[in-house]
N, C-alpha and C positions, 0 to 999 in steps of 0.2 A: 287268272290273269297272266299274260306273258311277262317275261322279264324285260324290264325297260331301263335297268340301271346301266350307266355308262361304264364300259370297261376301261376307258382311257380318262380317268379322272384328272382334271387339270391340276397341275402342281406348279408352284413357284419355282423358276429356274434356280438351281443350286450349283455350288462349285462341284466340278466333276473330279473323279479319281483319275489320276494320270499314270501312265505306264512308262517305264524307261528301260532301255537295254544298254547296260554299261559298255559293252564291247563295241558299240557303234561309234564311240567318241562323241556322241551327241545324244539327244533324247528322242526316242520314237514315240509318237503320240497316237492314241487310238480313241475310239468313241467314248463319250462320257456316260458310261452305263454302270450301274451298281447291281450286285447280285442279290436282288430282293424279289425277283419274279416268282410266279407260281406255275407249276406244270399242269398240263391237261391230264385228265384221269388216265387216258390211254398211254401216256408217255412216262408214267411214273416209274416204269421198269428201267428207263434209261438213266444213267448217271448224269447229274447236272454238271454243266461246264461253265466255268466263269470265263469272262473275257480275258482276264489276266493270264490264265492258263493257256487259252487258245493262242494268244500272242507269243508267249514264251515257247510253246511247242513249235510254232511256225518258225520262229527265229533260230531255234536249235536244230530243226530237222528238215527245213524246206530244201528240196534237192538243188535248186538253183543257187542257194547260198553256199552249199557245200563245194561247188566248183571253184569259188573264189579262193578257198584255202589252197587248192592245187596250183592255181595261177600264181598266188603269192609265193608258194614254195619254189616254183620255177624261177621267179624273179630273184628270190634270195640266192639261188645258184648263180645268177648273173652278177649279183653284188660280190659274192665270194670269188668269182672268176676275175672280176675287175680289180680285186685287191692283189692279185698275183703279179709280181714284177717279172721282167725277163731275166733269165738266169745269166750270171756272168759267164764270160767265155775264156777258156784257158787255151793259150796259144803256145806252140813249140816251133821254134824257127832254127834251122841249121843252115850255115853258110860256110863257104870256102872248104868244102870237103868232097872227097871222091872225084877230084879233078885230075890235073896233070902236073907234072913237075913237082914243085914244093908242096902242092896241094893234093898230092896223091894220098889216099886214105883219110884219116881223121886228125892228122897231126896239126893241121892249121885250122881246124873247125872252130867256128864261133857259134855257140848254141845259146839260144835265148828262150827262157821260160817266162811267160807274162800272162797276166789276167786283165781282162778288160770288161767294162760295164758302162751302161748308158744312164745318165741322170734323167729319171722319169718320175720323180716323186709327185710333181705337180700334175702330170698326166694321169697317174694312178688315182689321185684324189678326185680329179674331175670325172673320171670314169665311174668311180664309186658313187659320186653324187648323182650322176645321170641315172644309174641303175636304181638308186634309192628313191628317186622321184617317181619312177615308174611303179614302185611298190605303193607309194602314196596314191597314185592314180587308181590302182586296183582296190585299195582300201576305200577310196571315195566312191567308186562304182558299187562296191559291196554295201556301203552305207545307204546309197540311193535305192538299191534293190531291196534292202531290208526294210526301208521305209515303205516301199511299194507293197511288198508281201504282207507287212503288218497292216497296212491300210486295207488290202484285199480281204484279209482275215476278219478285220473289224467290220467291214461292210457286209460280209457273209453272216456274221454274228447278228448284226442289226436287222438284216433281212429276215433271218429266222425269227427274231422276236416279233417283227411285223407280221409274219405269217401266223405265228401263234395267236396274235391279236385278231387277225382276220378269221381264223378258224373259230375262235370264241364268238366273234360277231356272227359268223355263219350259223353257229349253233343257236344263238339267240334268235336269229331270223327263222330258223326251223321251229323253235318254240312259238314264235309269233304266227307262223303259217299253220301250225297245229291248232293254235287257239282260234285263228280265223276260220279254219275248217269246222271246228267244233261249233262256233257261233252260227256259221252258215247252215250246218245240219239242223241245229235247233230251230232256226227260222223256217227251214224247209218243212220240218216236222210239224211246226205250228201253223203252217199254211201261209206264212207271211213272207216267205223267201222262195226264190226260184231255184230249180235244179241246176241251172246254168251257173249260179254263184257257187254251189257246192263243187261243181266240176272245175271252176276257175281256182277255187281254194285248193283242191287236190293237185292241180297242175303246179300251183305255186309251191306247195309243200315238196313235191318231187324235185322241183328245180333247186330249192334250198338244200335239200339232202344231197343232191348231186354236187352242189358247190362245196359242201363239206368234204366229200370224197376227193374232189379235184385239188382242193387246198392241202389236204393231208398228203396226197402224192407229191405235190410240190415241196411240202415241208421235208419229206423224207429225202427227195433228190437233193435239196439244198444242204442237208446235213451230211450227205456223202461228199458233196463238193467241199464243205467246210473241213471235214476230216482229211481230205486229200491235201490240204495245205501243209500238213505235217506228216503225210504219208501214213496216217493211222488206219487201222483195220477195225476200229471200234467206233460206233456211232454214239455221240453224246447229245444231251439236250441242253442247248444254250439257256442259261439262267440269268436273266437281267430284267430291268424295268425300262420299258420304252418311254415312259413319261418323264424320266429325269433328264431335263434339257441341259445342254452344256452352257457354261458361262464363257462368253467370247469378249475379248478385249476390243478396244476401239481401233480405228483405222491406223492411227499413228503407231500404236503398239505392235500391230501386226506387220506394218511396213518395216519397223526396226528389226523384227525377227526375220523378215523375208530377205534382208540383205545378207544374212548369214546362212541362208538355206543351203542344205547339201546339194540341191538340184543345180546350184550355180558352181559348185566346187570343181566339176570336171573341166570347165573352161579355165578356171584359175590354175588347176594342176597342169593342163596342157601348156599354158603359158610358162609355167615353171620348167616343164620338160624342154620346151623350146629354148629357154634361157640356159639351162644346163648343157644342152647339146651345142648351143652356140659357144659357150665357154670351152667345151671340150674341143670343138673345131678350131678355135683360136689357139689353144695350147698345142694341138696336133700340128698346126701350121708353124709353130716356133721351131727353130733348129735345136736339135737335141745333141748335146755334147757327149762325146764318148771318151772315157779315160782308160788308159792302160798303164800298167806298171809291172816290172819283173826283174829278173837277173840274167846277165849275159856272162857266159864263160868263154875264156880264151884258152884253148888247149895248148898252144905253143908256149905260153907264159904261165900257165896254170893260175890265171887271174880271174877274178869276178868283178862285175860292174853292175850298177843299178841302171835300169832303163825305164823311161816313162814316156807316155805319148798322150796327145790330145787331138781328137778329131772333131772339127766343127763344119757342118754343112754350110756351103756358100749360097748366097742368094736368098730370095724370099719364096717360100712355098705358097703358090697361088691356088693349089688344088681345092682349098676350102672356101674360096670366094663365092662360088655359086651356091654352095650349101648354106653359107651364112645368109645370103640373100633369101633363100627359100625359107629358112627358119624364121627370119624377121617377118616375112610375109605371113607365115602361119601364125605367129604370135599376134600380129595385128588383126588377123581374121578371127582368132579366138576371142580377142578383146571385144571386137564388134559384135560377135554372136552372143557373148555373155551379156552385153548391154541390151541387145534386142530381146533376149530371153527374160531378163529382169523386168523389162517394160511389159512384156506379155504377162508375166506372173503378177505384176502389180495390178494390171487390169483384171486378171482373174480373181485376185484377192478382193478387190473392190466389189466385183460382181457377187462373190460368195458371201461377203458380209451383208450386202443388200438382200440377197435371197434368204439368209438366216434371219435377218430382221423381219422380212415379210412373212416367213414361216411362223415366227412367234406371234405376229399379228393375226394370222389365219387361225392358229390354235386358240388364241384368246377369243376371237369372234365366234368360233364354233362352240367352244365350251361354255362361254358366258352368255351367248345370245341365241344362236341358231338352234343348237341341239336342245336346250331347255324348252324353247318355243315349240319345236317339233314333238318333243316328249309330251307336252301338255296337249297339243293338237291331236296326237295319236290317241291319248287317253280319252279325250272327248269324242273323237271320231268313232272309237270302238263302242262307246255307250250309245252314240247316235245311231250307228248301224244296227245295234242289237234291238233297239226299239223302233226301227224302221224309218228314222229321220234322215238317213244318209245311205247312198247306194254303196254296193260292194266296191265298185270301181273307184269311187271317191276315197273310200277307206284304204284301198290298195295303193292308190297314188300317194297318200300320206305316208304309208309304210315305206314305199319306195324312196320318197324324199328323205325320210329318217335314216334309212339304210345307206343312201348315197352320202349323206352328211357324215355318218360314222366312218364310212370307207375313206372319205376325204380327210377326216381327222387322223386316222391311222397312217395314211399316205403322207400327210404333212409331218407327223412325228418322225416317220422313217426318213423322209427327205431331209429334215433338219439334221438328224444324226449323220446321214451320209455326207451332207455338205460340210459338217464340222470335221468329219474324218478327212475329207479332201483338203480342207483348210489346214489341218495339222500336217498332212503330208506335204503340202505346198511350202509351209514355212519351216517344217522340220524341227520344231522346238516346242517346249511345253508352254501351255497357257496356265498360268498360276493363279488365275482368278476366275 
């Protein structure tokens, strides 16, 4: 008898294990998969890979994430530069010397030694703030990219588990085809079956064997792609259980998480940048007072005197007027774009939750109703064909329906996990239930 046990046994949804990356300033979420899967016989020489390890390696070694460190270092240089004040100026002034009459030579010279500086403490503070906000922008972009690459790795991991399940199913279909060929040959030998049925069974067996080869090649290619996420030169075997379904909160819970999603942070940060640059422009437009103080020497009387000065620019500097208007426009544009993005994300969130709910219903219908019915129909059809009460084509059609239902079940498990990954990427925060 062929194997007819279901490789995707229905299980009650349970709380998933969640992953976090502390350096993100938030929590990066990935698929709800536990390391309880089993390997195929041919792949036992590969070291098993847990999802947690795949995510950690990706976050540590993904080449795109490394570039953010260099950008941040460059901006730190701008912060350091903004902290530097202009140097005081030392002035030496000589008057009433090297002239004519009484002022011949240096006898009547008045020499002044003074130091001057500009009050710019407020300007320096604003410049530092503007540079620091740009660092926050890079950090936000890095967080978003980290969410994306973590989600990509989790998706590749899930797709590998689904391919493993499809290969196992393909092998079961090979066993079924071998059994069908054996029965067809017995009927032909007994004179109750046609040679055509044997040929059909042989063609079906060859097709099923080819499917195993194709899926195996796809599995190998997918694992190379997964290893590329962290630049690895060694191929691992993802180890997890596709059946363990994630637990998802209701719409209100997800919406509350959505409002703090890192995907919205760039718009908020750009508004902060515009605000800091507007503050800087206002300060730059203010007149900056320049003070000076020093000593004056009178050569003819051999006396000294204290001198001091104050320089105040007159009028109002209007050079920043246009820049302020531009920055206010950019700030309003970012606010409008953030609102539009949040609305789109809310719509996407609602759609994902509906699809997740529908996926669970499909899994329940397949595992509790459709597959058990097809299993029993297949068992009875085999017996009926063996005793000549059913044609080979009718039996083949039942096997095809059973195989299609099993493929549908695997695809639904895979799609459910992938949608949950996208949900987690969208909200950018942990689901604790």
